[in-house]
N, C-alpha and C positions, 0 to 999 in steps of 0.2 A: 667695332664691327666684328666682335667676336661672339661669344656665347650669349651675352645679353641680347644682342640684336636678333640672333637666331630664335631665342625664346620669345621675344616680342612678336616675331613673324609667325611662329607656331600658335601663339595666343590669338593673333588676329585671324588666322585660319580657323581656329576653333570657334571663335565668336561668330565668324561668318557662317559656319555650319549650323550653329545654334539659331541664328537669326533666320537662316534659310528654312530650317525645320519649323520654327515657330510661325513663319509666314505661310508655309504650306498648311500647317495645322489650323491656323486662324483664317485661311483663305485670303490673306493679305498679300497681293502681288508686289506691292511696294517694299514691304519688309523682306519678302523672299528675294527680290532683286538686290536690295541693299546687302543681304547676306551673301549673295553670289559675288557682288562687287568686293566685299571685304575678304572673302576667301581667295578670290583671284589676286587681289593686291598682296595678300600675305604670301601666296605662292610665288608671285613674281619677285618679291623681295627675297624670298628664300633662294630662288634660282640665282639671283645676283650675288648673294652671300656665297653660294657654292662656287660660282665663277671666280670670285675674289680669292677664295681658298685655293682653287686650282692654280691660279696665277702665282700666289705666294709659294705654293709647293714647287712649281717649276723654277721660280727664282732661287729657291733654296737648293736646287739641284736634285730634288727627289724625283721619283717615278722611275 
């Protein structure tokens, strides 16, 4: 749940943006929606990772 997961989430967001743009360009609403879904999933996972990091920091006595 460290750097590798964060990179995977960022990659998923990037793929979602690309699919969304491709869908817009080709006027394919299904591809655009799939891109939005991928981007949202990557963002949600990223938020989860940040929350885990915050909890770890608090447990270590930081902040």
